[in-house]
Backbone as CSV, one residue per row, in Angstrom:
resi,resn,N_x,N_y,N_z,CA_x,CA_y,CA_z,C_x,C_y,C_z
1,MET,116.559,-18.680,31.366,116.406,-18.380,30.057,115.601,-18.490,29.227
2,SER,114.662,-19.761,29.348,113.585,-19.959,28.508,112.484,-18.694,28.635
3,ALA,112.189,-18.167,30.106,111.567,-17.617,30.296,111.704,-15.962,29.950
4,ASP,112.659,-15.971,28.989,113.323,-14.336,28.652,113.027,-14.524,27.033
5,VAL,112.646,-15.710,26.579,112.476,-15.624,25.316,111.050,-15.620,25.041
6,LYS,110.919,-14.007,23.962,109.780,-13.754,23.687,108.972,-14.570,22.334
7,PRO,107.476,-14.927,22.491,106.890,-15.532,21.513,106.858,-14.851,20.296
8,ARG,107.190,-16.223,18.796,107.431,-15.513,17.948,105.883,-15.072,17.293
9,ARG,105.711,-13.627,16.490,104.513,-13.080,16.132,104.109,-14.022,14.953
10,ARG,102.194,-14.254,14.940,101.903,-15.236,13.784,102.227,-13.812,12.674
11,TYR,102.361,-14.511,11.375,102.086,-13.967,10.284,100.676,-13.429,9.871
12,ASP,100.478,-12.358,9.854,98.861,-11.525,9.725,99.119,-11.819,8.333
13,SER,98.173,-13.073,7.710,98.158,-13.063,6.372,96.707,-12.230,5.702
14,SER,96.061,-12.333,6.828,94.781,-11.253,6.259,94.744,-9.683,6.649
15,ARG,96.075,-9.362,7.134,95.612,-8.187,6.741,96.742,-7.739,6.262
16,ARG,97.628,-8.660,5.654,98.227,-8.287,4.296,97.482,-7.989,3.104
17,GLN,96.495,-9.497,3.059,95.327,-9.178,1.912,94.873,-8.231,1.825
18,ALA,94.830,-7.455,3.058,93.516,-6.220,3.259,93.775,-5.304,2.411
19,GLN,95.487,-5.294,2.739,96.431,-3.956,2.428,96.741,-4.157,0.432
20,ALA,96.813,-5.424,0.130,96.910,-5.463,-1.264,95.680,-4.824,-1.921
21,ALA,94.246,-6.153,-1.150,93.487,-5.333,-1.976,93.064,-3.740,-1.889
22,GLN,93.311,-3.334,-1.152,93.310,-1.817,-0.540,94.241,-0.843,-2.092
23,THR,95.289,-1.451,-1.896,96.196,-0.870,-2.613,95.777,-0.855,-4.116
24,ARG,95.475,-2.138,-4.662,94.303,-2.602,-5.949,93.261,-1.354,-6.406
25,HIS,92.356,-1.290,-4.990,91.590,-0.483,-5.295,91.938,1.112,-5.570
26,ASP,92.944,1.389,-4.652,93.476,2.657,-5.111,93.741,2.800,-6.320
27,ILE,94.574,2.205,-7.209,95.190,1.932,-8.555,94.043,2.110,-9.166
28,LEU,93.195,1.403,-8.826,91.957,1.241,-9.828,91.168,2.637,-10.168
29,ALA,90.949,3.315,-8.949,90.499,4.809,-8.623,91.325,5.496,-9.333
30,ALA,92.119,5.677,-9.462,93.198,6.816,-10.250,93.256,6.436,-11.345
31,ALA,93.143,5.596,-12.177,93.553,4.707,-13.237,91.935,5.491,-13.593
32,GLN,91.072,4.970,-13.090,89.871,5.510,-13.735,89.857,6.842,-14.178
33,ALA,89.913,7.620,-13.086,89.703,9.434,-12.954,90.753,9.835,-14.045
34,MET,92.169,9.557,-14.395,92.791,9.821,-15.269,92.175,9.451,-16.405
35,PHE,92.428,8.525,-16.570,91.441,8.283,-17.851,90.851,9.097,-18.651
36,LEU,89.529,9.013,-17.516,88.216,9.717,-17.976,88.699,11.405,-17.999
37,GLU,89.329,11.895,-17.121,89.862,13.428,-17.394,90.891,13.561,-18.438
38,ARG,92.144,12.627,-18.499,92.741,13.037,-19.929,93.152,11.846,-21.120
39,GLY,91.919,10.791,-21.257,92.222,10.035,-22.211,92.866,9.068,-22.062
40,TYR,93.390,7.903,-22.903,94.133,6.737,-22.641,95.498,7.387,-22.668
41,ALA,95.652,8.253,-24.087,96.763,8.157,-24.554,97.873,9.146,-23.864
42,ARG,96.846,9.971,-23.177,97.566,11.248,-22.650,97.901,10.321,-20.788
43,THR,97.525,9.379,-20.569,97.485,8.969,-19.277,98.984,7.966,-18.989
44,THR,99.560,8.297,-18.184,100.686,7.343,-18.135,100.470,6.514,-16.538
45,LEU,101.159,5.151,-17.133,101.030,4.297,-15.442,102.106,5.427,-14.618
46,ALA,102.879,6.003,-14.922,103.817,7.261,-13.995,103.030,8.341,-13.005
47,ASN,101.973,8.667,-14.373,100.803,9.658,-13.888,99.906,8.845,-12.328
48,ILE,99.293,7.521,-13.170,98.297,6.819,-12.238,99.151,6.493,-10.792
49,ALA,100.290,5.954,-11.029,101.266,5.915,-9.635,101.413,7.129,-9.096
50,ALA,101.652,8.200,-9.437,101.559,9.198,-8.430,100.482,9.708,-7.929
51,ARG,99.501,9.420,-8.271,97.780,9.694,-7.719,97.574,8.571,-6.823
52,ALA,98.069,7.354,-7.321,97.424,6.267,-5.993,98.850,6.080,-4.855
53,GLY,99.629,6.766,-5.014,100.439,6.563,-4.392,101.421,5.174,-4.074
54,VAL,100.959,4.790,-5.131,102.404,3.574,-5.112,103.461,3.541,-6.329
55,VAL,104.413,3.081,-6.480,105.619,2.879,-7.470,105.051,2.119,-8.931
56,VAL,105.474,2.584,-10.048,104.833,1.833,-11.588,105.174,0.464,-11.143
57,GLU,106.067,-0.315,-10.661,106.623,-1.615,-10.438,105.106,-1.985,-9.950
58,THR,104.377,-1.171,-9.084,103.253,-2.213,-8.307,102.128,-2.235,-9.396
59,ILE,102.169,-1.497,-10.093,101.039,-1.166,-11.019,101.156,-2.533,-12.043
60,TYR,102.518,-2.698,-12.806,103.013,-3.839,-13.405,102.649,-5.281,-12.861
61,ARG,102.789,-5.119,-11.885,102.750,-6.981,-10.908,101.386,-7.211,-10.566
62,ALA,100.363,-5.860,-10.645,99.433,-6.397,-10.473,98.275,-6.743,-11.711
63,PHE,98.610,-5.378,-12.972,97.732,-5.696,-13.819,98.272,-6.220,-15.409
64,GLY,99.674,-6.082,-15.622,100.620,-6.721,-16.191,101.260,-5.115,-16.986
65,GLY,100.445,-3.882,-16.731,100.494,-3.051,-17.976,99.268,-2.182,-18.338
66,LYS,99.767,-0.685,-19.037,98.625,-0.186,-19.066,96.919,-0.736,-19.865
67,ALA,97.298,-1.644,-21.047,95.864,-2.105,-21.562,95.262,-3.175,-20.009
68,GLY,96.234,-3.849,-19.698,95.608,-4.737,-19.041,94.685,-4.047,-17.085
69,LEU,95.324,-2.831,-16.935,95.151,-2.270,-16.138,93.838,-1.647,-16.990
70,PHE,93.900,-0.919,-17.720,92.687,-0.213,-18.359,91.178,-1.529,-18.602
71,LYS,91.362,-2.523,-18.851,90.437,-3.866,-19.202,89.911,-3.669,-17.652
72,ALA,90.744,-4.020,-16.342,90.536,-4.100,-14.816,89.455,-2.631,-14.595
73,VAL,89.784,-1.669,-15.099,88.907,-0.748,-14.650,87.289,-0.556,-15.207
74,ILE,87.260,-1.584,-16.731,86.354,-1.885,-17.363,85.365,-3.005,-16.412
75,GLU,86.275,-3.699,-16.328,85.721,-4.815,-15.339,84.786,-4.193,-13.963
76,ALA,85.630,-3.357,-13.520,85.679,-2.799,-12.316,84.214,-2.260,-12.332
77,ALA,84.294,-1.743,-13.414,82.560,-0.314,-13.685,81.523,-1.408,-14.401
78,VAL,81.644,-2.711,-14.855,80.517,-3.309,-14.579,80.069,-4.185,-13.555
79,ALA,81.169,-4.124,-12.928,80.873,-4.889,-11.407,80.402,-4.167,-10.703
80,GLY,80.570,-2.955,-10.424,79.987,-1.821,-9.739,80.880,-1.339,-8.931
81,GLY,82.406,-1.846,-9.099,83.184,-1.484,-7.771,84.184,-2.486,-7.740
82,ALA,85.329,-2.336,-7.514,86.620,-2.910,-7.453,86.562,-4.004,-6.705
83,ALA,85.403,-3.783,-5.519,85.511,-5.124,-4.421,84.952,-5.500,-5.085
84,ARG,83.508,-5.484,-6.026,82.913,-6.877,-6.550,83.588,-7.403,-7.832
85,ALA,84.418,-6.760,-8.459,84.981,-7.203,-9.590,85.754,-8.687,-9.154
86,GLU,86.255,-8.614,-8.020,86.904,-9.613,-7.615,86.012,-11.012,-7.410
87,ILE,85.019,-10.651,-7.468,83.556,-11.968,-7.093,83.577,-12.235,-8.353
88,PRO,83.318,-13.558,-8.575,83.169,-14.111,-9.765,81.676,-13.886,-10.271
89,ALA,81.181,-13.579,-11.101,80.294,-12.790,-11.731,78.799,-13.554,-11.418
90,GLU,79.051,-14.832,-11.660,77.848,-15.809,-11.270,77.059,-15.691,-9.613
91,GLN,78.353,-15.237,-8.815,77.966,-15.260,-7.399,77.939,-13.907,-7.062
92,ARG,77.735,-12.676,-8.020,77.103,-11.630,-7.458,75.784,-11.355,-7.444
93,HIS,75.159,-10.620,-6.595,73.602,-10.628,-5.980,72.589,-10.465,-6.922
94,ALA,72.819,-9.664,-7.869,71.841,-9.248,-9.338,71.894,-10.652,-9.627
95,ILE,73.629,-11.326,-10.548,73.388,-11.900,-11.323,72.796,-13.399,-10.715
96,ARG,72.840,-13.634,-9.362,72.537,-14.933,-8.916,70.626,-14.555,-8.658
97,ALA,70.390,-13.630,-8.734,69.132,-13.462,-8.236,68.120,-14.094,-10.311
98,VAL,69.074,-13.536,-10.657,68.754,-13.704,-12.747,68.540,-15.157,-12.667
99,ILE,70.165,-15.898,-12.500,70.139,-17.631,-12.155,69.214,-18.029,-11.381
100,ALA,68.697,-17.541,-10.268,67.818,-18.586,-9.324,66.185,-18.187,-10.244
101,GLU,65.771,-17.282,-10.671,64.180,-16.836,-10.940,64.289,-18.047,-12.026
102,THR,63.103,-19.003,-11.556,62.452,-20.083,-12.536,61.640,-19.689,-13.516
103,ASP,60.665,-18.264,-13.675,60.207,-17.715,-14.471,61.336,-16.864,-15.652
104,PRO,61.198,-17.301,-16.822,61.784,-16.486,-17.564,61.739,-15.094,-18.246
105,ARG,60.092,-15.284,-18.327,59.831,-13.194,-18.190,60.356,-12.517,-17.198
106,ARG,60.359,-13.218,-16.125,60.523,-12.957,-14.397,62.257,-12.524,-15.123
107,GLN,63.554,-13.323,-15.710,64.594,-13.424,-15.174,64.834,-12.672,-16.222
108,LEU,64.502,-12.242,-17.600,64.483,-11.096,-18.494,64.716,-9.591,-18.014
109,GLU,62.995,-9.503,-17.199,62.869,-8.234,-16.253,64.105,-8.538,-14.820
110,LEU,64.362,-9.122,-14.212,65.691,-9.073,-13.443,67.196,-8.415,-14.262
111,TYR,67.644,-9.275,-15.615,68.048,-8.775,-16.337,68.481,-7.347,-16.851
112,ALA,67.151,-7.521,-17.186,67.449,-5.637,-17.669,67.120,-5.117,-16.983
113,ALA,66.792,-4.935,-15.646,66.999,-4.042,-14.833,68.719,-3.900,-14.734
114,THR,69.694,-4.750,-14.644,70.554,-4.805,-14.325,71.836,-3.907,-15.415
115,GLN,70.898,-3.657,-16.571,72.118,-2.937,-17.787,71.730,-1.764,-17.902
116,PRO,70.655,-0.748,-17.206,71.365,0.788,-17.249,72.145,0.885,-16.088
117,GLY,72.433,0.362,-15.383,73.514,0.876,-14.526,75.270,0.257,-14.979
118,ILE,75.245,-0.964,-15.813,76.061,-0.907,-16.166,76.815,-0.618,-17.191
119,HIS,75.859,0.181,-18.235,75.868,1.337,-19.174,76.019,2.599,-18.948
120,ALA,76.010,2.950,-17.718,76.070,4.412,-17.257,77.141,4.399,-17.175
121,ARG,77.644,3.296,-16.054,79.066,3.178,-15.248,80.299,3.238,-16.577
122,THR,79.950,2.315,-17.599,80.845,1.737,-18.632,80.958,2.445,-19.530
123,GLY,79.899,3.439,-20.154,79.727,4.208,-21.257,80.833,5.457,-21.263
124,PRO,80.932,6.173,-20.109,82.338,7.364,-20.556,83.681,6.275,-20.841
125,LEU,83.948,4.948,-19.991,85.266,4.284,-20.696,84.970,3.691,-21.830
126,LEU,84.126,3.679,-22.204,83.946,3.163,-23.919,84.270,3.684,-24.873
127,GLY,83.803,5.122,-24.814,84.268,6.183,-24.808,85.417,6.518,-25.182
128,VAL,86.131,6.450,-23.867,88.006,6.463,-23.859,88.553,5.036,-24.929
129,LEU,87.975,4.673,-25.172,88.031,3.064,-25.439,88.525,3.119,-27.140
130,ALA,87.029,3.675,-27.667,86.595,4.245,-28.675,87.551,5.215,-29.258
131,ASP,88.132,6.408,-28.256,88.717,8.030,-29.046,90.425,6.911,-28.849
132,ALA,90.673,6.403,-28.255,92.246,5.695,-28.308,92.308,3.776,-29.421
133,ALA,91.613,3.526,-30.723,91.423,2.968,-30.868,92.910,1.892,-31.377
134,GLY,93.821,3.180,-31.996,95.292,2.765,-32.759,95.778,2.688,-31.582
135,GLU,95.708,3.033,-30.320,97.043,2.418,-29.675,96.954,1.242,-29.027
136,PRO,98.501,0.552,-28.538,99.260,-0.612,-28.628,98.108,-1.557,-27.725
137,GLY,97.368,-2.487,-27.601,96.966,-3.446,-26.531,95.502,-3.661,-27.177
138,LEU,94.624,-2.250,-27.653,93.775,-2.222,-27.192,92.649,-2.334,-28.437
139,ALA,92.664,-3.195,-29.301,92.183,-4.078,-30.248,92.197,-5.254,-29.948
140,GLU,93.039,-5.842,-29.402,93.255,-7.135,-28.178,91.882,-6.624,-27.561
141,LEU,91.982,-5.862,-26.537,91.206,-5.744,-25.525,89.919,-5.538,-25.872
142,ARG,89.782,-4.771,-26.566,87.911,-4.571,-26.958,87.554,-6.129,-28.058
143,SER,88.262,-7.060,-28.510,88.181,-8.165,-28.890,87.457,-9.037,-27.626
144,GLN,88.038,-8.866,-26.755,88.699,-9.421,-25.212,87.103,-9.351,-24.782
145,LEU,86.973,-7.945,-24.533,85.740,-7.516,-24.058,84.452,-8.216,-24.900
146,GLU,84.016,-8.087,-25.900,83.403,-8.528,-26.889,83.104,-10.359,-26.707
147,ASP,84.520,-10.570,-26.738,83.858,-12.106,-26.145,83.359,-12.493,-25.295
148,GLN,83.996,-11.664,-24.145,83.473,-11.953,-22.821,81.761,-11.745,-23.039
149,ARG,81.641,-10.864,-23.525,79.768,-10.797,-22.852,79.392,-11.856,-24.123
150,LEU,79.643,-11.617,-25.223,79.174,-12.592,-25.669,79.139,-14.079,-25.221
151,ALA,80.285,-14.485,-24.627,80.131,-15.939,-23.919,78.613,-16.101,-22.499
152,GLY,78.702,-14.599,-22.145,77.809,-14.100,-21.176,76.403,-14.492,-21.732
153,MET,76.421,-13.883,-22.939,74.829,-14.109,-23.292,74.152,-15.551,-24.132
154,GLU,75.934,-16.394,-24.474,75.791,-17.658,-24.777,75.201,-18.104,-23.494
155,ARG,75.499,-18.489,-22.304,75.307,-18.960,-21.122,73.965,-18.736,-21.265
156,PHE,73.333,-17.452,-20.744,71.849,-17.382,-20.561,70.913,-17.954,-21.690
157,ALA,71.543,-17.644,-22.953,70.508,-18.359,-23.841,70.380,-19.892,-23.918
158,GLN,71.725,-20.503,-23.213,71.312,-21.896,-23.311,70.793,-22.098,-22.231
159,ALA,70.659,-21.533,-20.898,69.965,-21.660,-19.562,68.371,-21.623,-20.408
160,LEU,67.771,-20.359,-21.112,66.628,-20.101,-21.536,65.919,-21.426,-22.496
161,ALA,66.847,-22.174,-23.403,66.661,-23.083,-23.899,66.398,-24.434,-23.520
162,ASP,67.657,-24.335,-22.561,67.296,-25.847,-21.734,66.048,-25.690,-20.769
163,ARG,65.567,-24.789,-20.972,64.227,-24.367,-20.140,62.960,-24.755,-20.685
164,GLY,62.872,-24.836,-21.966,62.113,-24.721,-22.910,61.147,-23.265,-23.024
165,ALA,61.896,-22.279,-22.857,61.312,-21.194,-22.690,61.420,-20.341,-24.379
166,LEU,62.334,-20.682,-25.054,62.394,-19.946,-26.239,61.124,-20.694,-27.181
167,ARG,60.857,-19.538,-28.194,60.111,-19.810,-29.094,59.783,-20.148,-30.047
168,PRO,59.281,-21.102,-30.490,59.741,-22.202,-31.305,60.421,-21.677,-32.872
169,GLY,61.328,-22.888,-32.957,62.229,-22.443,-34.296,63.224,-21.439,-33.784
170,LEU,63.744,-20.938,-32.469,64.591,-19.969,-32.092,65.261,-21.094,-31.925
171,SER,66.988,-21.062,-32.177,67.938,-21.639,-30.948,68.382,-21.256,-30.451
172,ALA,69.414,-21.590,-29.497,70.044,-20.920,-28.492,70.924,-20.442,-28.780
173,ALA,71.914,-21.021,-30.377,72.818,-19.394,-30.764,71.767,-18.378,-31.659
174,GLU,70.636,-18.339,-32.022,70.065,-17.116,-32.361,69.820,-16.270,-31.112
175,ALA,68.950,-17.030,-30.021,68.941,-16.264,-28.854,69.717,-15.437,-28.130
176,ARG,71.179,-16.205,-28.210,72.736,-15.525,-27.862,72.858,-14.102,-29.049
177,ASP,72.706,-14.523,-29.920,72.642,-12.972,-31.064,72.099,-11.699,-30.645
178,VAL,70.434,-12.547,-30.478,69.981,-11.577,-30.172,70.058,-10.346,-28.449
179,LEU,70.577,-11.438,-27.743,70.844,-11.259,-26.347,72.214,-9.952,-26.361
180,TRP,72.917,-10.225,-27.558,74.019,-9.789,-27.673,74.038,-8.550,-28.454
181,THR,73.066,-8.539,-29.421,72.558,-7.003,-29.790,72.134,-6.145,-29.199
182,LEU,71.120,-6.709,-28.516,69.625,-5.775,-28.129,70.743,-5.512,-26.805
183,ASN,71.354,-5.676,-26.091,71.815,-5.011,-24.750,73.082,-4.176,-25.189
184,ALA,73.359,-4.289,-26.379,74.942,-4.077,-26.872,74.767,-2.288,-26.176
185,HIS,75.624,-1.468,-25.968,75.905,-0.001,-25.438,75.380,1.056,-26.681
186,ASP,75.610,0.644,-27.586,75.426,1.447,-28.655,73.577,1.535,-28.627
187,ILE,72.689,0.433,-28.724,71.765,0.893,-28.601,71.066,1.612,-27.029
188,HIS,72.413,1.344,-25.938,71.781,1.765,-24.639,71.938,3.559,-25.180
189,ASP,73.018,4.152,-25.782,73.680,5.423,-25.809,72.224,6.131,-26.749
190,ARG,72.101,5.256,-27.805,71.151,6.217,-28.885,69.510,6.271,-27.798
191,LEU,69.150,5.816,-27.298,68.145,5.509,-26.461,68.060,6.616,-25.364
192,VAL,69.349,6.577,-24.726,69.033,7.208,-23.145,70.183,8.231,-23.500
193,VAL,71.134,8.304,-24.162,72.057,9.748,-24.088,71.797,10.433,-25.005
194,GLN,71.313,9.787,-26.410,70.850,10.515,-27.308,69.334,11.189,-27.585
195,ARG,68.420,9.938,-27.504,67.138,10.433,-27.355,66.480,11.067,-26.126
196,GLY,67.220,10.853,-24.789,66.619,11.219,-23.573,65.776,10.245,-22.797
197,TRP,65.932,9.394,-23.434,64.890,8.174,-22.609,65.350,8.305,-20.855
198,PRO,64.590,8.396,-19.962,65.112,8.127,-18.473,65.170,6.469,-18.518
199,PRO,66.785,6.275,-17.989,66.683,4.864,-17.390,65.884,3.684,-17.363
200,GLU,64.862,3.962,-16.217,63.647,3.269,-16.127,62.945,3.168,-17.560
201,ARG,62.415,4.211,-18.594,61.608,3.614,-19.541,62.914,2.690,-20.582
202,TYR,64.357,2.732,-20.648,64.931,1.996,-21.088,65.016,0.757,-20.629
203,ARG,64.864,0.278,-19.491,64.892,-1.228,-18.677,63.724,-1.494,-19.115
204,ASP,62.536,-0.908,-19.012,61.352,-1.555,-19.276,61.362,-2.392,-20.810
205,TRP,61.537,-1.174,-21.716,61.686,-1.227,-23.301,62.548,-2.803,-23.272
206,LEU,63.646,-2.506,-22.773,64.527,-3.970,-22.886,63.485,-5.489,-22.145
207,ALA,63.515,-5.229,-21.499,62.826,-6.523,-20.650,61.590,-6.409,-21.836
208,LEU,60.814,-5.569,-21.937,59.616,-6.353,-22.912,60.166,-6.418,-24.691
209,THR,60.964,-5.600,-25.037,61.420,-5.785,-25.988,62.345,-7.992,-26.490
210,LEU,62.829,-7.808,-25.217,63.699,-9.524,-25.467,62.634,-10.707,-24.882
211,LYS,61.534,-10.423,-23.732,60.518,-11.199,-24.166,59.320,-11.788,-25.578
212,HIS,59.348,-10.409,-26.223,58.966,-10.987,-27.479,59.771,-11.524,-28.834
213,ALA,61.249,-11.327,-28.506,61.676,-11.759,-29.185,62.307,-13.211,-28.840
214,LEU,62.409,-12.957,-28.061,62.781,-14.819,-27.406,61.998,-15.531,-26.954
215,LEU,60.865,-15.270,-26.465,60.151,-16.033,-25.374,58.898,-16.868,-26.053
216,ALA,58.338,-17.933,-25.936,57.613,-18.720,-26.467,56.079,-18.139,-25.954
217,ASP,56.325,-17.861,-24.636,55.357,-16.879,-23.647,55.545,-15.564,-23.260
218,PRO,55.584,-14.719,-24.089,56.026,-13.366,-23.537,54.917,-12.568,-22.720
219,SER,53.869,-13.239,-22.535,52.630,-12.272,-21.909,53.178,-12.753,-20.301
């Protein structure tokens, strides 16, 4: 009789995880497209669920609601895609290169090189966010995004300070504020979108300006 008993199939957790990741990516892609097409207020979770081929409850379970989903869409845009967004920022290739670089001038050049792409990807979404300023949950979201950006600049500034790279009299806190200001999307928008600068020119300007504003030896 024992020969007739079929072996139990092993639970394939890796396949289930891959399916869950694909579902998440589908939701993020559908959400980004619809937010850009229709704006925040006119896009519903039912719209997004239908486009992604899921039920609304799946979106609630994964993102906690509309504001949480919009935040995830922006974070995916910053990272360069939904899959990259799941990797901690300090482990992403471009960020690792900045962290590993020992020359502060080259560090700022590598950092500046990441910014045109980030601004190009997030700019339209930040426009949606600005247009929907009065919507529930978005004031808190805007604050969270700025807090995250400021925290990142603080870590970068502190690393420069620990290396003794900052110009005399410039504290790590002041360096953080300089980084936070000069890499703001509004600056990119003014120069690239409004004044028509090529992304490469903006990149080079940002690197040069940061070096002269922050470093003891910018040359």
